[in-house]
C-alpha positions in Angstrom: -29.9 -17.6 -46.8 -31.7 -17.1 -43.6 -30.4 -15.1 -40.6 -29.3 -18.1 -38.5 -27.2 -19.6 -41.3 -25.5 -16.3 -42.0 -24.6 -15.9 -38.3 -22.7 -19.2 -38.5 -21.1 -19.2 -42.0 -19.7 -15.7 -42.1 -17.7 -16.0 -38.8 -16.5 -19.5 -39.9 -15.2 -18.3 -43.2 -13.5 -15.3 -41.6 -11.8 -17.6 -39.1 -10.3 -19.8 -41.9 -9.1 -16.8 -43.8 -7.4 -15.3 -40.7 -5.7 -18.6 -39.9 -4.4 -18.9 -43.5 -3.0 -15.4 -43.4 -1.2 -16.1 -40.0 0.4 -19.3 -41.3 1.7 -17.5 -44.4 3.3 -14.8 -42.3 4.9 -17.2 -39.8 6.4 -19.6 -42.5 6.9 -22.6 -40.1 9.2 -24.4 -42.6 12.0 -21.9 -41.9 11.4 -21.3 -38.1 10.5 -24.7 -36.6 12.5 -28.0 -36.4 10.9 -31.0 -38.1 11.2 -34.7 -37.3 11.0 -37.8 -39.4 9.6 -40.4 -37.1 10.1 -44.0 -38.2 7.0 -46.1 -38.3 9.1 -49.0 -36.9 10.6 -47.4 -33.9 8.9 -44.0 -33.4 12.4 -42.5 -32.8 13.4 -39.1 -34.2 16.1 -39.4 -36.9 17.4 -35.8 -36.9 20.0 -34.1 -34.9 18.6 -30.7 -33.8 20.7 -27.7 -33.0 20.2 -26.2 -29.6 18.8 -22.8 -30.5 20.0 -21.2 -27.2 22.4 -18.5 -28.4 24.3 -18.7 -25.1 25.4 -22.3 -25.8 27.5 -23.9 -28.5 26.5 -27.4 -27.7 24.4 -29.8 -29.7 21.6 -31.8 -28.3 22.1 -35.3 -29.7 19.0 -37.4 -30.5 19.0 -41.2 -30.8 21.2 -42.7 -33.5 19.8 -42.8 -37.0 19.5 -46.6 -36.5 20.6 -49.4 -34.4 21.4 -51.6 -37.4 25.1 -51.8 -36.8 24.7 -52.6 -33.1 22.2 -55.3 -33.8 24.3 -56.9 -36.5 27.3 -56.9 -34.2 25.5 -58.6 -31.4 22.5 -60.8 -32.3 24.6 -63.6 -33.8 26.4 -64.0 -30.5 23.3 -64.4 -28.4 21.9 -68.0 -28.0 18.7 -69.6 -26.9 19.0 -71.8 -23.8 16.6 -74.7 -22.7 16.7 -76.0 -19.2 15.2 -79.5 -18.8 14.6 -80.1 -15.1 12.6 -82.6 -13.1 9.2 -84.1 -14.1 6.2 -81.9 -13.3 3.8 -84.4 -11.6 1.4 -81.6 -10.7 0.2 -81.4 -14.3 -0.3 -85.1 -14.5 -3.6 -86.9 -13.8 -5.1 -90.4 -14.1 -6.5 -89.5 -17.5 -3.0 -89.3 -18.9 -2.6 -93.0 -18.1 -5.8 -93.7 -20.1 -4.7 -91.8 -23.1 -1.2 -93.2 -23.0 0.7 -90.1 -22.0 3.0 -89.5 -19.1 4.3 -86.8 -16.9 5.9 -84.0 -18.8 9.5 -82.9 -18.1 9.6 -79.2 -17.0 11.3 -77.0 -19.6 12.3 -73.4 -18.9 14.1 -71.1 -21.3 16.4 -68.1 -21.4 19.3 -66.5 -23.2 23.1 -66.6 -23.2 26.0 -64.8 -24.7 29.0 -66.4 -26.6 32.2 -65.1 -25.1 34.8 -67.3 -26.8 35.0 -68.8 -30.3 35.4 -72.3 -28.9 32.0 -72.4 -27.2 32.1 -70.8 -23.7 28.7 -69.1 -23.0 27.7 -66.7 -20.2 24.2 -66.7 -18.8 22.3 -66.3 -15.5 22.5 -68.8 -12.7 18.7 -68.7 -12.4 18.4 -69.7 -16.1 20.1 -73.0 -15.6 19.1 -73.6 -11.9 18.3 -77.2 -11.1 18.8 -78.3 -14.7 19.2 -82.0 -15.4 20.0 -81.3 -19.1 20.9 -78.1 -20.8 20.5 -77.4 -24.6 21.8 -74.4 -26.5 20.2 -73.3 -29.8 22.4 -71.2 -32.1 21.4 -70.4 -35.7 18.9 -73.3 -35.7 21.5 -75.8 -34.5 21.0 -77.5 -31.1 24.0 -78.4 -28.9 24.2 -80.3 -25.6 25.8 -77.9 -23.0 28.0 -78.7 -20.1 27.7 -76.6 -17.0 31.2 -75.2 -16.2 30.3 -73.3 -13.0 27.9 -71.0 -11.3 28.0 -68.1 -8.9 24.9 -67.3 -6.9 26.5 -64.1 -5.6 26.3 -62.5 -9.0 23.7 -64.7 -10.7 26.2 -65.7 -13.3 26.8 -69.1 -14.9 29.1 -70.4 -17.6 28.2 -73.2 -20.1 30.4 -74.9 -22.7 29.3 -76.4 -26.0 31.4 -78.4 -28.5 31.8 -76.0 -31.4 34.4 -74.0 -33.2 34.6 -70.6 -34.9 31.5 -69.2 -33.1 30.8 -65.5 -33.3 32.4 -64.3 -30.1 30.8 -61.0 -28.9 33.0 -57.9 -28.6 33.3 -56.7 -25.0 32.9 -53.1 -24.0 33.4 -51.5 -20.6 30.6 -51.2 -18.0 32.8 -49.0 -15.9 33.0 -46.4 -18.7 29.2 -46.7 -19.4 27.4 -43.4 -18.8 23.9 -42.7 -17.5 21.8 -41.6 -20.5 23.8 -43.7 -23.0 21.8 -45.7 -25.5 21.8 -49.5 -25.1 20.2 -52.5 -26.7 18.8 -55.6 -24.9 19.3 -58.7 -27.1 17.7 -62.0 -26.2 14.8 -64.4 -26.6 11.8 -63.0 -24.7 8.7 -65.2 -24.7 10.7 -67.8 -26.7 11.0 -65.3 -29.6 14.6 -65.7 -30.8 17.0 -62.9 -31.6 14.8 -60.0 -30.4 16.3 -56.5 -30.0 14.9 -53.6 -27.9 16.4 -50.2 -27.3 16.6 -47.8 -24.3 19.0 -45.8 -22.3 21.0 -46.4 -19.1 18.8 -45.1 -16.4 21.2 -45.6 -13.4 24.2 -47.6 -12.3 25.2 -49.4 -9.1 21.6 -50.2 -8.3 20.8 -52.6 -5.4 17.4 -54.4 -5.6 18.0 -57.2 -3.0 17.2 -60.2 -5.2 20.5 -62.2 -5.3 21.2 -65.2 -3.2 24.6 -66.5 -2.1 26.7 -65.7 0.9 28.2 -62.5 -0.5 25.6 -61.1 -2.9 27.1 -58.5 -5.3 24.5 -56.1 -6.5 25.6 -53.2 -8.6 23.2 -53.5 -11.4 23.0 -51.3 -14.6 19.4 -50.1 -14.7 17.9 -49.6 -18.2 14.6 -48.8 -19.7 15.3 -51.1 -22.7 12.3 -53.5 -22.6 13.4 -56.8 -21.0 10.9 -59.6 -20.6 10.9 -63.3 -19.4 13.3 -65.1 -21.6 15.7 -62.2 -21.9 17.5 -63.4 -18.8 21.1 -64.1 -19.6 21.1 -62.1 -22.8 23.2 -59.3 -23.9 23.0 -55.6 -23.0 25.1 -53.8 -25.7 26.1 -50.3 -26.5 25.5 -48.5 -29.9 28.6 -50.3 -31.3 27.2 -53.7 -30.4 29.8 -54.2 -27.6 28.7 -56.2 -24.6 28.3 -54.0 -21.5 26.0 -56.1 -19.3 24.2 -59.5 -18.8 20.4 -58.9 -18.6 19.2 -60.4 -15.3 16.0 -59.0 -13.8 13.0 -56.7 -14.2 11.1 -54.8 -11.7 7.5 -55.7 -12.3 4.1 -56.4 -10.6 2.9 -58.4 -13.6 5.9 -60.5 -14.6 6.4 -58.5 -17.8 8.3 -55.4 -18.6 7.0 -52.2 -16.9 9.9 -49.8 -17.4 12.8 -51.1 -15.3 15.4 -53.7 -16.4 18.6 -54.6 -14.6 21.9 -56.1 -15.9 25.1 -57.4 -14.3 28.0 -55.1 -15.4 30.1 -56.9 -18.1 33.3 -56.1 -16.1 31.9 -58.1 -13.2 30.4 -60.8 -15.3 33.7 -61.5 -17.2 35.8 -61.6 -14.1 33.4 -64.2 -12.6 33.3 -66.1 -15.9 37.0 -66.2 -16.3 37.4 -67.4 -12.7 34.9 -70.2 -13.2 36.6 -71.3 -16.4 40.1 -71.2 -15.0 39.6 -72.3 -11.4 36.0 -73.7 -11.2 35.4 -71.2 -8.3 35.2 -67.4 -8.1 38.3 -66.1 -6.4 36.6 -63.6 -4.2 38.8 -61.0 -2.5 37.7 -60.3 1.1 38.6 -57.0 2.9 37.4 -58.4 6.2 34.6 -56.0 6.9 30.8 -55.8 7.0 29.4 -52.5 5.8 26.1 -50.7 5.5 24.8 -47.7 3.4 25.0 -44.2 4.8 21.4 -43.2 5.5 20.3 -39.7 6.4 19.5 -40.9 9.9 23.0 -42.5 10.3 24.7 -39.4 8.8 22.9 -37.2 11.3 23.8 -39.5 14.2 27.4 -39.7 13.2 27.7 -36.1 12.2 28.7 -36.9 8.6 28.8 -34.2 6.0 27.3 -36.2 3.1 25.8 -39.6 2.3 28.7 -41.0 0.3 30.7 -44.0 1.4 29.8 -47.1 3.5 30.0 -47.5 7.3 32.0 -50.3 8.8 29.8 -52.3 11.2 32.1 -55.3 11.9 35.7 -56.2 11.3 36.7 -59.9 10.8 39.1 -61.0 13.5 42.5 -61.4 12.0 41.2 -60.0 8.7 42.9 -57.6 6.3 40.9 -54.6 7.5 41.6 -55.2 11.2 45.3 -55.8 10.4 45.3 -52.4 8.6 43.8 -50.6 11.5 40.2 -50.1 10.4 37.5 -50.0 13.1 33.8 -50.1 13.5 32.1 -46.8 12.4 34.8 -45.9 10.0 33.4 -44.5 6.8 35.1 -45.9 3.7 35.0 -43.3 0.9 37.3 -44.7 -1.8 39.1 -47.9 -2.9 42.0 -47.3 -5.2 40.8 -44.7 -7.7 37.1 -45.8 -7.3 35.0 -43.4 -5.4 32.6 -45.2 -3.0 29.1 -43.8 -3.2 27.3 -46.7 -1.5 27.3 -50.4 -1.0 26.8 -51.2 -4.7 30.0 -49.3 -5.7 31.8 -50.8 -2.7 31.0 -54.4 -3.7 31.7 -53.7 -7.4 35.1 -52.1 -6.7 36.2 -55.1 -4.7 35.0 -57.6 -7.3 37.8 -56.7 -9.7 40.6 -57.7 -7.3 42.1 -61.1 -6.4 43.2 -62.4 -3.0 46.7 -61.3 -2.3 46.4 -57.9 -4.0 46.9 -54.7 -2.1 44.4 -51.8 -2.2 44.6 -48.3 -0.9 41.6 -47.3 1.1 40.5 -43.8 2.2 38.1 -43.5 5.1 37.0 -41.0 7.7 37.0 -41.4 11.5 35.5 -38.8 13.7 35.5 -36.4 10.7 39.2 -36.9 10.0 40.4 -38.3 6.6 42.7 -41.4 6.9 44.3 -43.9 4.5 45.3 -47.5 4.9 46.7 -50.3 2.7 44.8 -53.6 2.8 46.1 -57.0 1.6 43.0 -58.7 0.4 42.3 -62.3 1.6 40.5 -65.3 0.2 37.5 -67.0 1.9 39.8 -69.1 4.0 41.8 -66.2 5.3 44.8 -66.7 3.1 46.0 -64.9 0.0 46.3 -67.7 -2.6 44.0 -69.3 -5.1 41.4 -71.6 -3.5 39.5 -74.5 -4.9 36.7 -75.4 -2.6 35.7 -79.0 -2.1 32.1 -80.2 -2.6 30.2 -83.4 -2.3 27.2 -83.7 -4.5 24.7 -86.5 -3.7 21.6 -87.3 -5.7 20.3 -89.5 -2.8 20.6 -86.6 -0.3 19.4 -84.1 -3.0 22.1 -81.6 -2.1 25.6 -80.3 -2.6 27.6 -80.2 0.6 30.5 -77.9 1.3 32.6 -76.9 4.2 31.9 -73.4 5.7 34.6 -70.8 5.0 36.4 -68.6 7.5 34.1 -65.6 7.0 31.0 -67.8 7.6 32.6 -69.3 10.7 33.2 -65.8 12.1 29.7 -64.6 11.2 27.9 -67.7 12.6 30.4 -68.0 15.5 31.1 -71.7 14.9 34.5 -73.5 14.7 33.4 -75.7 11.7 30.4 -77.0 9.8 29.0 -78.4 6.6 26.7 -76.2 4.6 23.8 -77.5 2.6 23.5 -75.8 -0.8 21.7 -76.4 -4.1 19.0 -78.4 -2.4 16.6 -80.4 -4.6 14.3 -83.4 -4.1 15.9 -85.9 -1.8 16.6 -87.1 1.7 17.6 -83.8 3.3 14.7 -81.9 2.0 12.4 -84.6 3.2 13.9 -84.1 6.7 12.9 -80.4 6.5 16.2 -78.8 5.5 16.6 -75.8 3.2 19.4 -74.1 1.3 21.8 -72.5 3.7 21.5 -74.8 6.7 24.8 -75.5 8.4 25.3 -78.8 10.3 28.0 -78.8 12.9 27.5 -82.2 14.5 26.0 -85.5 13.4 25.3 -87.9 16.3 27.5 -85.7 18.4 30.5 -86.1 16.1 32.0 -82.9 14.5 30.9 -82.3 10.9 34.0 -81.0 9.0 34.6 -83.0 5.8 31.8 -82.7 3.2 32.5 -86.1 1.6 32.8 -88.0 4.9 29.6 -86.4 6.2 27.7 -87.1 3.0 28.7 -90.8 2.9 27.8 -91.2 6.5 24.2 -89.9 5.9 23.8 -92.0 2.8 24.6 -95.2 4.6 23.2 -94.5 8.1 20.0 -96.0 9.5 18.6 -95.7 13.0 18.3 -92.7 15.3 19.9 -89.7 13.7 20.8 -86.5 15.7 21.8 -83.4 13.8 22.9 -80.1 15.3 23.8 -76.8 13.6 22.7 -73.3 12.6 19.7 -72.3 10.4 20.0 -69.8 7.6 18.8 -67.0 9.9 21.5 -67.8 12.4 19.4 -69.6 15.0 20.9 -72.8 16.5 19.0 -76.0 16.1 19.1 -79.6 17.3 16.8 -82.3 15.8 16.5 -86.1 16.0 15.1 -88.4 13.3 14.3 -92.0 12.9 15.8 -93.1 9.5 15.9 -96.4 7.7 
């Protein structure tokens, strides 16, 4: 063996021998925790003792499996097909030659069975503008009837004609803890009955995506992978109990990138029950507009912390004004619910009905005060309301009278709001969702049906006045036939 080889081999062998001796001395089998990582999930399956001698607590790893949670929930999640208008953009002259025609647009999503007799909760955006809705459950397809929708929470309720369906067991979103394991069950990318796991990352999140006049954003944030098609599906705890309705993802690509958001089940079920029983969400109004406490506002107002919400406006004759609340009061609790921001403020109110009384704590000039509010409905009363609509396929819109809160906000005595706008007469005139018309040909617009019938039958010079969605007044004339 030449000198150069010896200089390499001898140190190499010595190193191996030294390493073997060190391993035998340390005996890692007795001194180091070991993990069995599943090839399916990559999740540790062992509970490991916290070796800190100053603590008697255990560090709890993920459950040994999510089998029970999956079995208790997947059968209650359905596949939803939304058949909307014909997509002429994908249609060309060659389709005539080959004997085909324009294809109807089909979008898909998920839903959750909440009663054995066929009531299903999903997202409003899953069934938006649908002409026909189908529900697929265990390979059977059902025609679905739309019971009602609520843009403020992005919740919708469907009904299918079936019996003895697997009603999902409901949990509590209010008792859900940050760090708790959850599963997202749905149909991402049209793959039925898909289950993904993650934890609750945060609660009471506001991401400013909802429409409606009174958007309620208090989302559960989770890192359980949620993708297109999961919308309307179930977020369940480790017992398979429903704790949320999967609604949105935060993504630059359109696919999951780490952030998913769900409507809390306590909110979703209150909305669903209202839609089933009344056809309209019975929203309880405290008669105030509020904003988050920012560091800048806290410094300006000399507040001690960032909790609560600041009153920016009180509705004239509303419950807050009647109870003595004023602009710049800081609301810190409603009942036994501590208010940390606008999300918790809106969520706390969502559980109440008009006519109920709530105790409110607030600070004014640094002094803690209390008040009792009698919550009102959207018309300023305390009873159940059933709003009147007029839907017209010719106009391509649903028309409704503006409520008391909207009148106060827009500073108008009456008006007809355009909502759920689709292809039709009003869109051709340049209107969008949210426009409010106060006068037609200088006549007051108050009754949705009378206003709709008038537009459907009118021909000649048409003059419309009102308020745009951004609050700007408008007056426009048209020649119609």
